[in-house]
C-alpha positions as CSV (number, residue, x, y, z in Angstrom):
1,M,18.8,32.4,4.4
2,N,20.0,28.9,3.9
3,S,23.7,28.5,3.2
4,A,23.8,24.8,2.2
5,T,25.0,23.7,-1.2
6,I,22.9,21.2,-3.0
7,L,24.3,19.0,-5.9
8,I,21.8,17.9,-8.6
9,A,22.3,15.3,-11.2
10,D,19.7,14.7,-13.9
11,D,20.0,14.3,-17.7
12,D,16.8,16.2,-18.2
13,K,17.7,19.9,-18.5
14,G,14.2,21.0,-17.8
15,I,14.2,19.3,-14.4
16,R,17.6,20.7,-13.5
17,T,16.3,24.2,-14.3
18,V,13.1,23.8,-12.3
19,L,15.0,22.4,-9.3
20,T,17.7,25.0,-9.4
21,Q,15.2,27.8,-9.5
22,A,12.9,26.3,-6.7
23,L,15.8,25.6,-4.4
24,G,17.5,28.9,-5.2
25,R,14.4,30.7,-4.1
26,Q,14.7,29.0,-0.7
27,G,18.2,30.5,-0.4
28,Y,20.2,27.3,-1.2
29,M,23.3,27.3,-3.4
30,V,22.8,24.9,-6.3
31,R,25.1,23.1,-8.7
32,S,23.6,20.9,-11.4
33,A,25.0,18.4,-13.9
34,G,23.6,16.2,-16.6
35,N,25.6,13.1,-15.8
36,A,26.9,11.0,-12.9
37,A,30.6,11.6,-13.7
38,T,30.5,15.3,-12.9
39,L,28.5,14.7,-9.8
40,W,31.0,12.2,-8.6
41,Q,33.9,14.6,-9.2
42,W,32.2,17.3,-7.2
43,I,31.6,14.8,-4.3
44,R,35.3,13.7,-4.4
45,D,36.3,17.3,-4.2
46,G,34.3,17.7,-1.0
47,A,31.6,19.9,-2.5
48,G,28.0,19.9,-1.5
49,D,25.9,19.4,1.6
50,L,23.2,17.3,0.0
51,V,22.8,15.3,-3.3
52,I,19.6,15.0,-5.4
53,T,20.2,12.4,-8.2
54,D,18.1,10.8,-10.9
55,V,18.2,7.0,-11.0
56,V,18.6,6.7,-14.8
57,M,21.4,8.7,-16.3
58,P,23.4,8.3,-19.5
59,D,26.7,7.2,-17.9
60,E,25.7,5.4,-14.6
61,N,22.7,4.3,-12.6
62,G,22.1,6.7,-9.8
63,L,21.4,3.9,-7.4
64,D,24.8,2.4,-8.1
65,L,26.4,5.7,-7.2
66,I,24.8,5.9,-3.7
67,P,26.9,3.3,-2.0
68,R,30.1,4.9,-3.3
69,I,28.9,8.3,-2.0
70,K,28.1,6.8,1.4
71,K,31.5,5.1,1.6
72,L,33.5,8.2,0.6
73,R,31.4,10.7,2.6
74,P,29.1,8.9,5.1
75,G,27.5,12.2,6.3
76,L,26.4,13.3,2.8
77,R,22.7,12.5,2.4
78,V,21.2,11.5,-1.0
79,I,17.7,12.0,-2.3
80,A,17.0,9.7,-5.2
81,M,14.3,10.4,-7.9
82,S,13.0,8.3,-10.8
83,A,10.4,8.1,-13.5
84,Q,10.7,4.3,-13.5
85,S,8.7,4.1,-10.3
86,T,8.2,0.6,-8.9
87,L,8.4,-1.0,-5.5
88,L,11.8,-2.4,-6.4
89,T,13.1,1.0,-7.2
90,A,11.9,2.4,-3.8
91,V,13.3,-0.7,-2.0
92,K,16.7,-0.4,-3.8
93,A,17.0,3.3,-3.0
94,T,16.4,2.6,0.7
95,E,18.6,-0.4,0.7
96,R,21.6,1.5,-0.8
97,G,21.3,4.3,1.7
98,A,19.2,7.0,0.1
99,F,17.7,9.4,2.7
100,D,14.5,9.5,0.7
101,Y,13.0,8.5,-2.7
102,L,10.7,10.5,-4.9
103,P,8.9,9.2,-7.9
104,K,8.5,11.5,-10.8
105,P,6.6,13.7,-11.3
106,F,6.7,15.1,-7.8
107,D,5.4,18.2,-6.0
108,L,8.1,20.8,-5.5
109,R,6.8,21.6,-2.0
110,E,7.3,18.0,-1.0
111,L,10.8,18.0,-2.4
112,I,11.7,21.2,-0.5
113,A,10.3,19.7,2.7
114,I,12.4,16.6,2.3
115,V,15.5,18.7,1.6
116,E,14.9,20.6,4.8
117,R,14.6,17.4,6.7
118,A,17.7,15.9,5.1
119,L,19.8,18.9,6.1
120,S,18.4,19.2,9.7
121,E,17.7,15.7,11.0
122,P,20.4,14.0,13.1
123,H,22.1,11.1,11.5
124,S,21.2,7.5,12.6
125,S,23.8,4.9,13.1
126,A,21.4,2.2,11.8
127,A,22.5,0.6,8.6
128,P,20.1,-0.6,5.9
129,T,19.4,-4.3,6.3
130,L,17.5,-4.9,3.1
131,P,18.3,-7.7,0.6
132,V,20.5,-7.2,-2.4
133,G,19.9,-8.8,-5.8
134,Q,16.2,-9.5,-5.6
135,D,14.4,-10.5,-8.8
136,D,13.6,-7.6,-10.9
137,A,9.9,-8.6,-11.2
138,P,8.0,-6.3,-8.9
139,P,5.4,-8.0,-6.7
140,L,3.1,-5.0,-7.0
141,I,2.1,-3.1,-10.2
142,G,1.2,0.5,-10.6
143,R,2.6,4.0,-11.3
144,S,-0.3,6.0,-9.9
145,P,0.3,8.5,-7.1
146,A,-1.5,6.2,-4.7
147,M,0.7,3.3,-5.4
148,Q,3.9,5.4,-5.3
149,E,3.0,6.4,-1.8
150,I,2.5,2.7,-0.9
151,Y,5.9,1.9,-2.3
152,R,7.6,4.6,-0.3
153,V,6.0,3.5,2.9
154,L,6.8,-0.1,2.2
155,A,10.5,0.7,1.5
156,R,10.7,2.3,5.0
157,L,9.0,-0.6,6.7
158,M,11.2,-3.4,5.1
159,S,14.0,-3.1,7.6
160,T,11.8,-2.9,10.7
161,D,9.8,-5.3,12.7
162,L,6.8,-3.0,13.2
163,T,3.4,-4.5,13.2
164,V,1.4,-3.5,10.2
165,L,-2.4,-3.4,9.7
166,I,-3.4,-3.4,6.1
167,Y,-6.8,-2.1,5.1
168,G,-8.4,-2.7,1.7
169,E,-11.3,-4.1,-0.2
170,S,-11.2,-7.7,-1.3
171,G,-8.9,-8.2,-4.2
172,T,-6.7,-5.1,-3.7
173,G,-3.6,-7.2,-3.0
174,K,-3.3,-7.2,0.8
175,E,-1.4,-10.5,0.9
176,L,0.9,-9.3,-1.9
177,V,1.9,-6.3,0.3
178,A,2.4,-8.6,3.3
179,R,4.6,-10.9,1.2
180,A,6.6,-7.9,-0.2
181,L,7.3,-6.8,3.4
182,H,8.6,-10.3,4.2
183,D,10.4,-11.1,0.9
184,Y,12.3,-7.8,0.8
185,G,12.8,-7.5,4.6
186,K,15.4,-8.9,7.1
187,R,13.2,-11.9,7.9
188,R,13.2,-13.1,4.2
189,H,15.2,-16.3,5.0
190,N,12.6,-17.4,7.5
191,P,9.1,-18.7,6.8
192,F,6.1,-16.6,5.6
193,V,3.0,-18.2,7.1
194,A,-0.5,-16.9,6.2
195,I,-3.8,-17.8,7.8
196,N,-7.2,-16.5,6.7
197,M,-9.3,-16.1,9.9
198,A,-12.6,-16.1,7.9
199,A,-11.9,-19.6,6.5
200,I,-11.5,-21.3,9.9
201,P,-14.3,-22.5,12.1
202,S,-14.4,-20.4,15.3
203,E,-13.8,-23.5,17.5
204,L,-10.6,-24.3,15.7
205,V,-9.0,-20.9,15.6
206,E,-6.9,-21.2,18.7
207,S,-5.6,-24.6,17.8
208,E,-4.7,-23.3,14.3
209,L,-2.9,-20.3,15.7
210,F,-1.2,-21.7,18.8
211,G,-1.2,-25.5,18.1
212,H,-2.4,-28.3,20.4
213,E,-1.0,-31.2,22.4
214,R,-2.0,-34.8,21.9
215,G,-5.2,-35.5,23.8
216,A,-6.0,-31.8,24.3
217,F,-9.5,-32.5,22.9
218,T,-11.5,-35.2,21.2
219,G,-9.7,-36.1,17.9
220,A,-6.3,-34.6,18.9
221,T,-4.4,-37.8,18.3
222,L,-1.1,-36.1,17.6
223,R,0.7,-32.9,18.6
224,H,0.0,-30.1,16.1
225,A,2.3,-27.1,15.7
226,G,0.2,-23.9,15.2
227,R,0.9,-21.0,12.8
228,F,2.9,-19.0,15.4
229,E,5.2,-22.0,15.9
230,Q,5.4,-22.6,12.1
231,A,6.3,-19.0,11.4
232,S,9.1,-19.1,14.0
233,A,11.3,-16.0,13.4
234,G,9.6,-15.2,10.1
235,T,6.4,-13.4,9.3
236,L,2.8,-14.4,10.4
237,F,0.1,-12.9,8.2
238,L,-3.3,-12.8,9.8
239,D,-5.7,-12.2,6.9
240,E,-9.2,-11.0,7.6
241,I,-8.4,-10.3,11.3
242,G,-11.8,-8.7,11.7
243,D,-13.3,-12.3,11.5
244,M,-11.3,-13.5,14.5
245,P,-13.6,-14.6,17.4
246,L,-13.4,-12.6,20.6
247,G,-12.0,-15.5,22.7
248,A,-9.1,-15.9,20.2
249,Q,-8.6,-12.1,20.2
250,T,-8.0,-12.2,23.9
251,R,-5.3,-14.9,23.5
252,L,-3.7,-13.1,20.6
253,L,-3.5,-9.9,22.6
254,R,-1.8,-11.8,25.4
255,V,0.8,-13.2,23.0
256,L,1.5,-9.7,21.6
257,Q,1.9,-8.3,25.1
258,E,4.0,-11.1,26.7
259,G,5.8,-12.4,23.6
260,E,5.0,-16.0,24.3
261,F,2.1,-18.5,24.0
262,T,1.1,-22.0,25.1
263,T,-0.5,-24.6,22.9
264,V,-4.0,-25.8,23.6
265,G,-3.6,-28.3,26.4
266,G,0.0,-27.4,26.9
267,R,1.8,-25.8,29.9
268,T,5.2,-24.9,28.6
269,P,5.5,-21.3,27.2
270,I,6.8,-21.0,23.7
271,R,8.6,-17.8,22.6
272,A,6.6,-15.9,19.9
273,E,9.2,-14.6,17.5
274,A,7.2,-13.9,14.4
275,R,6.6,-10.5,13.0
276,I,2.8,-9.8,12.8
277,I,1.1,-8.4,9.7
278,A,-2.7,-8.3,9.8
279,A,-5.2,-7.4,7.1
280,T,-8.9,-6.7,6.9
281,H,-11.6,-5.3,4.6
282,R,-13.7,-4.4,7.6
283,D,-13.9,-1.1,9.5
284,L,-12.2,-2.3,12.7
285,K,-12.9,1.0,14.6
286,Q,-16.6,0.5,13.9
287,M,-16.3,-3.1,15.2
288,V,-14.6,-1.8,18.3
289,R,-17.6,0.6,19.0
290,Q,-20.0,-2.3,18.4
291,G,-18.1,-4.6,20.9
292,L,-17.0,-7.0,18.1
293,F,-13.3,-6.3,18.2
294,R,-11.1,-5.6,21.2
295,E,-9.9,-2.0,21.4
296,D,-6.6,-2.9,23.1
297,L,-5.9,-5.5,20.3
298,F,-6.8,-3.0,17.6
299,Y,-4.1,-0.6,18.9
300,R,-1.6,-3.4,19.3
301,L,-2.1,-4.4,15.6
302,S,-2.4,-0.9,14.2
303,V,1.2,0.3,14.9
304,V,1.4,1.2,11.2
305,P,-2.0,1.4,9.4
306,L,-1.7,1.0,5.6
307,R,-4.7,1.5,3.3
308,L,-4.6,-0.1,-0.2
309,P,-6.6,1.9,-2.7
310,P,-9.3,0.1,-4.7
311,L,-8.6,-0.2,-8.4
312,R,-11.3,2.4,-9.3
313,E,-9.1,5.0,-7.4
314,R,-6.0,4.2,-9.6
315,R,-7.5,3.6,-13.0
316,E,-4.2,4.8,-14.6
317,D,-2.6,1.5,-13.4
318,I,-5.0,-0.7,-15.4
319,P,-3.1,-0.8,-18.7
320,D,0.1,-1.8,-16.9
321,L,-1.8,-4.5,-14.9
322,V,-3.4,-5.8,-18.2
323,R,0.0,-6.1,-19.9
324,H,1.4,-7.8,-16.8
325,F,-1.4,-10.4,-16.7
326,L,-1.2,-11.0,-20.4
327,L,2.6,-11.6,-20.1
328,A,2.0,-14.0,-17.2
329,A,-0.5,-15.9,-19.2
330,R,2.0,-16.2,-22.1
331,E,4.7,-17.5,-19.7
332,E,2.3,-20.2,-18.6
333,G,2.1,-21.4,-22.2
334,L,-1.0,-19.6,-23.3
335,A,-1.2,-17.7,-26.6
336,S,0.4,-14.2,-26.8
337,K,-2.3,-11.5,-27.0
338,N,-2.6,-7.7,-27.0
339,V,-5.5,-5.4,-26.1
340,D,-6.3,-2.6,-28.5
341,E,-7.0,1.0,-27.5
342,E,-10.8,0.8,-27.5
343,A,-10.9,-2.3,-25.4
344,M,-8.3,-0.8,-23.0
345,A,-10.5,2.2,-22.7
346,D,-13.4,0.0,-21.7
347,L,-11.3,-1.8,-19.2
348,T,-10.1,1.5,-17.7
349,A,-13.7,2.9,-17.4
350,Y,-15.1,-0.1,-15.6
351,S,-15.5,0.1,-11.8
352,W,-13.9,-3.2,-10.9
353,P,-15.7,-4.0,-7.7
354,G,-13.5,-7.1,-7.4
355,N,-10.4,-5.0,-7.8
356,V,-7.1,-6.4,-9.2
357,R,-8.2,-10.0,-8.6
358,E,-11.3,-9.5,-10.8
359,L,-9.2,-7.9,-13.5
360,E,-6.7,-10.8,-13.4
361,N,-9.4,-13.4,-13.7
362,L,-10.9,-11.6,-16.7
363,I,-7.6,-11.4,-18.5
364,R,-6.8,-15.1,-17.8
365,R,-10.3,-16.1,-19.1
366,I,-9.7,-14.1,-22.3
367,A,-6.3,-15.6,-22.8
368,V,-7.9,-19.1,-22.6
369,L,-11.2,-18.7,-24.4
370,Y,-10.5,-16.5,-27.4
371,S,-8.3,-17.2,-30.4
372,Q,-7.8,-13.6,-31.6
373,D,-4.3,-12.2,-31.2
374,V,-5.6,-8.7,-30.7
375,V,-8.4,-8.4,-28.1
376,G,-10.9,-5.7,-29.1
377,R,-14.0,-4.1,-27.8
378,D,-16.1,-6.9,-29.4
379,I,-14.6,-9.3,-26.8
380,I,-14.2,-7.0,-23.8
381,A,-17.7,-5.4,-23.9
382,P,-19.6,-8.7,-23.8
383,E,-17.3,-10.0,-21.0
384,L,-17.9,-6.9,-18.9
385,A,-21.7,-7.0,-19.6
386,D,-21.8,-10.6,-18.5
387,I,-20.6,-9.7,-15.0
388,P,-23.7,-9.8,-12.6
389,E,-25.2,-6.3,-12.1
390,A,-25.0,-6.6,-8.3
391,S,-21.3,-7.3,-8.6
392,A,-20.6,-4.5,-11.0
393,V,-22.2,-1.8,-8.8
394,P,-21.7,-1.9,-5.0
395,S,-24.9,-2.5,-3.0
396,G,-26.7,-4.0,-5.9
397,H,-28.0,-0.8,-7.5
398,T,-27.8,0.0,-11.2
399,V,-26.4,3.4,-12.1
400,A,-27.3,5.2,-15.3
401,D,-24.4,6.8,-17.2
402,D,-25.9,10.3,-16.8
403,E,-27.1,9.9,-13.2
404,S,-26.1,12.9,-11.1
405,L,-24.8,12.6,-7.5
406,G,-28.1,14.1,-6.3
407,D,-30.1,11.5,-8.2
408,A,-27.9,8.7,-6.8
409,V,-28.4,10.0,-3.2
410,D,-32.2,10.3,-3.7
411,R,-32.4,6.8,-5.1
412,H,-30.3,5.4,-2.1
413,L,-32.4,7.2,0.5
414,R,-35.7,6.1,-1.1
415,S,-34.5,2.5,-1.0
416,Y,-33.4,3.0,2.6
417,F,-36.8,4.2,3.7
418,S,-38.6,1.5,1.8
419,A,-36.5,-1.1,3.5
420,H,-38.1,-0.2,6.8
421,E,-41.5,-1.2,5.4
422,G,-43.3,2.0,6.4
423,E,-41.6,2.5,9.7
424,L,-39.4,5.6,10.2
425,P,-35.6,5.0,10.5
426,S,-34.1,5.6,13.9
427,A,-33.4,9.2,15.0
428,G,-30.3,11.0,13.8
429,L,-30.7,10.2,10.1
430,Y,-29.4,13.6,8.9
431,G,-26.0,13.2,10.7
432,R,-25.7,9.6,9.5
433,V,-26.3,10.5,5.9
434,L,-23.8,13.3,6.0
435,R,-21.2,11.0,7.5
436,E,-21.8,8.4,4.8
437,V,-21.2,11.0,2.1
438,E,-18.5,13.0,3.8
439,K,-16.2,10.1,4.8
440,P,-15.7,8.6,1.3
441,L,-15.3,12.1,-0.2
442,I,-12.5,13.0,2.2
443,E,-10.9,9.5,1.8
444,L,-10.9,10.0,-2.0
445,A,-9.4,13.5,-1.7
446,L,-6.6,12.2,0.7
447,S,-5.9,9.3,-1.7
448,A,-5.7,11.6,-4.7
449,T,-3.2,13.9,-2.8
450,R,-1.2,10.9,-1.5
451,G,-2.2,11.7,2.1
452,N,-1.1,15.3,1.9
453,Q,-3.7,17.1,4.2
454,I,-2.7,20.6,2.9
455,K,-3.4,19.6,-0.7
456,A,-6.6,17.7,0.3
457,A,-7.9,20.7,2.2
458,E,-7.3,22.9,-0.9
459,L,-9.0,20.3,-3.2
460,L,-12.1,20.1,-0.9
461,G,-12.2,23.9,-0.3
462,L,-11.9,23.4,3.5
463,N,-9.8,25.1,6.1
464,R,-6.8,22.8,7.1
465,N,-7.9,22.7,10.7
466,T,-11.4,21.8,9.7
467,L,-10.2,18.9,7.6
468,R,-8.0,17.6,10.5
469,K,-11.0,17.7,12.8
470,K,-13.1,15.8,10.3
471,I,-10.4,13.2,9.8
472,R,-10.4,12.8,13.6
473,D,-14.1,12.8,14.1
474,L,-14.8,10.4,11.1
475,E,-11.9,8.2,12.2
476,I,-10.3,8.2,8.8
477,Q,-7.1,6.3,8.3
478,V,-4.5,8.6,6.5
479,V,-1.8,6.9,4.4
480,R,1.3,9.0,4.4
481,S,5.1,8.7,4.2
482,L,6.9,7.6,7.4
483,K,8.8,10.8,8.0
């Protein structure tokens, strides 16, 4: 039996009751209060081995209480929880010394696992180095479980220099995540330098990254500082890293291994001090198998892989995003507008192949072109209908509202066979088709369960070991908390 005493503070009586019962069943002693004052008195009296506190309470913000707890009793760990779940909340909780942060609603099994870790893990002497007093406007929007997991992972990465590889479709906000890691991290006072590898001619990539000396090649009339040098001790964001030519990949690998580089035409090594964050919409593991991306560079970049969910996997965030973009348009001097319920339902039901960027562009267009104060279905429906069909549905196919999964697969396979103009596809078609269906299904299940493989296995009806083998065989990137 557990003998630890846990102190709980939350102004919601129902939550206090549920937590008291759940932790009590695990053998813990529990004391609960509905305000911060009572909790603080218990702590001053020396009670408790662990604190679980809500952020918003009637008499004090729980985040403001954490530094006082850490000063009075440094060894007393605090778990913060909040229904006002934004990236800023997660960052502030980590910044002020919380052991962990949980967005509401949360899974009781997850909470119990965090409690067990908090009571058993050795203490670290490392102090949080995150910034204080950042603007309250969050750089990322969303309250969905998928985004909450992103926030929690980001909050843990802020005070590190770990290399991060961000996966995500175009328009999901990969650069926003990279900027958040920089702006809320310990390198925030140094430059953030971004370079899109897909936008640079292959023959100029090395010069753009590492710079060149005067006379290094025809047209090089002046010395040019590359992006590594410009970033200095800040952050270098390598967007669309999958488009980097193999020759430049070799030089980048050498820089990551040796921590220094030379300019094109130069001989004096320059220290590479920037933190590297890379992003791609491509499947880099598949590119490695095809010989298009260096395997050793892939593992150097993928210290922490982070997958951003497409907007269709977090539809519950669409109303918040719409309101955010409407407010941004108003702050730019455009007319103030609102979206009615029917129009919002249409926006939420749409698949958004262009993701958040496509939604933002639509809202800005509406703010400029329409005079109505309230945007209704009469405006939204034609706007969505005007989007090219090939863009609205991935791979250019139209999908009927009542089309079953079997019909969609049949249609896809027929088009696949017809594309070979009477010739049979290469052998192994059965395995390839199963892989194409199985991989996105498992990825969606993992996204819906915030990377929890136990829950995903239950959702899919698979044995946990079977799911783990499939994740390994299908080379699926799992986004989870850094625990």
